[in-house]
C-alpha positions as CSV (number, residue, x, y, z in Angstrom):
1,X,-31.7,28.4,14.2
2,X,-31.9,25.4,12.0
3,X,-30.2,27.1,9.1
4,X,-27.3,28.2,11.3
5,X,-26.9,24.6,12.7
6,X,-27.0,23.2,9.2
7,X,-24.3,25.6,8.1
8,X,-22.2,24.7,11.1
9,X,-22.6,21.0,10.4
10,X,-21.6,21.5,6.7
11,X,-18.3,23.1,7.8
12,X,-17.5,20.4,10.3
13,X,-14.0,19.0,10.0
14,X,-13.1,15.8,11.7
15,X,-10.4,16.3,14.3
16,X,-6.9,15.1,13.3
17,X,-4.3,14.5,15.9
18,X,-1.6,15.4,13.4
19,X,-2.8,19.0,13.5
20,X,-1.3,21.3,16.1
21,X,-4.7,22.7,17.1
22,X,-6.3,19.2,17.5
23,X,-3.5,17.8,19.6
24,X,-3.7,16.1,22.1
25,X,-6.9,14.4,20.7
26,X,-8.9,12.2,22.9
27,X,-11.4,10.0,21.1
28,X,-14.1,8.9,23.5
29,X,-17.1,6.8,22.6
30,X,-20.3,6.8,24.7
31,X,-19.5,3.5,26.4
32,X,-15.8,4.5,27.1
33,X,-14.8,5.8,30.5
34,X,-13.1,9.3,30.6
35,X,-9.3,9.1,30.5
36,X,-9.0,11.6,33.3
37,X,-5.3,10.9,34.0
38,X,-4.3,11.4,30.4
39,X,-6.4,14.6,30.2
40,X,-4.7,15.9,33.4
41,X,-1.3,15.0,32.1
42,X,-2.0,16.8,28.8
43,X,-3.3,19.9,30.5
44,X,-0.9,20.2,33.4
45,X,2.3,18.4,32.7
46,X,2.9,18.4,29.0
47,X,5.4,20.6,27.3
48,X,4.0,23.6,25.4
49,X,4.2,23.3,21.6
50,X,7.0,25.2,20.0
51,X,5.9,28.8,19.1
52,X,5.4,29.7,15.5
53,X,4.5,32.9,13.6
54,X,0.8,32.6,14.4
55,X,1.4,32.4,18.2
56,X,4.2,34.9,18.6
57,X,3.4,38.6,19.1
58,X,4.7,41.1,16.5
59,X,7.6,43.3,17.6
60,X,6.6,46.7,18.7
61,X,7.3,49.5,16.3
62,X,6.9,53.2,16.6
63,X,3.5,54.8,15.8
64,X,4.8,56.5,12.7
65,X,6.8,53.5,11.4
66,X,4.6,52.9,8.3
67,X,4.7,56.6,7.5
68,X,8.5,56.5,7.7
69,X,8.7,53.5,5.5
70,X,6.3,55.1,3.0
71,X,8.2,58.4,2.9
72,X,11.7,56.9,2.7
73,X,10.7,54.4,-0.1
74,X,9.2,57.3,-2.0
75,X,12.5,59.2,-1.7
76,X,14.4,56.2,-3.0
77,X,12.1,55.8,-6.0
78,X,12.4,59.5,-6.8
79,X,16.2,59.3,-6.5
80,X,16.3,56.3,-8.8
81,X,14.1,58.0,-11.4
82,X,16.1,61.2,-11.3
83,X,19.5,59.6,-11.5
84,X,18.8,57.0,-14.1
85,X,17.9,59.8,-16.6
86,X,21.6,61.0,-16.4
87,X,23.3,57.6,-15.9
88,X,24.3,54.8,-18.2
89,X,22.7,51.3,-18.2
90,X,24.8,49.2,-15.8
91,X,25.9,52.1,-13.7
92,X,25.2,51.9,-10.0
93,X,22.8,54.6,-8.7
94,X,23.7,55.8,-5.2
95,X,20.8,56.3,-2.8
96,X,20.7,58.9,0.0
97,X,20.4,57.2,3.4
98,X,21.9,54.0,2.2
99,X,25.4,52.8,2.0
100,X,24.4,50.6,-1.0
101,X,23.5,51.6,-4.5
102,X,21.0,50.2,-7.0
103,X,22.7,48.2,-9.8
104,X,20.5,49.1,-12.7
105,X,21.1,47.1,-16.0
106,X,18.1,48.6,-17.8
107,X,15.9,51.7,-17.4
108,X,13.4,51.1,-14.6
109,X,9.9,52.2,-15.2
110,X,7.8,53.9,-12.5
111,X,5.4,50.9,-12.7
112,X,8.2,48.5,-11.8
113,X,9.4,50.7,-8.9
114,X,5.8,51.2,-7.6
115,X,5.2,47.4,-7.7
116,X,8.4,46.7,-5.8
117,X,7.6,49.5,-3.3
118,X,4.2,48.0,-2.7
119,X,5.7,44.6,-2.1
120,X,8.3,46.0,0.2
121,X,5.6,47.9,2.2
122,X,3.6,44.6,2.6
123,X,6.8,42.8,3.7
124,X,7.6,45.5,6.3
125,X,4.1,45.4,7.7
126,X,4.6,41.7,8.4
127,X,8.3,42.1,9.5
128,X,8.7,45.5,11.0
129,X,12.1,46.8,11.8
130,X,13.0,48.7,14.9
131,X,15.6,50.9,13.1
132,X,14.0,53.5,10.8
133,X,17.5,54.5,9.5
134,X,17.8,51.1,7.8
135,X,14.7,51.4,5.7
136,X,16.4,52.9,2.6
137,X,19.2,50.3,2.7
138,X,16.6,47.5,3.1
139,X,14.6,48.8,0.2
140,X,17.7,49.1,-2.0
141,X,18.6,45.5,-1.2
142,X,15.0,44.5,-2.0
143,X,15.2,46.3,-5.4
144,X,18.6,44.7,-6.2
145,X,17.2,41.2,-5.3
146,X,14.2,41.9,-7.6
147,X,16.5,42.9,-10.4
148,X,18.6,39.8,-10.0
149,X,15.6,37.4,-10.3
């Protein structure tokens, strides 16, 4: 018991009213009366803080959404690897399922494409799209942005 209490005390952070989770902060000393009116005002009448990413629920996506993202991004990577072997540097590579094409100025390696695919998968986990038909277009835009950095 004592070890757990010591560990808890060691992690203690003094409350700061500037932090969203510590606001409103009422500092009350032993000899001070409770500010019941202020507490009631804060609990019952105050406006709720503005929502942010940590307090908003993620949009619902279909059960096979990640599978679709994985499959379609693999198709785009395969298409790029196949087409760049027969195209010239600087030539735009069209991608099935997308109105856009990949503007390749050098030969892309499988490692580069896998890295961007992994980054895109992580991004889509955090920001899922409701339209699976746009996955290829979004991935092509992602690759083009990565190429232009």
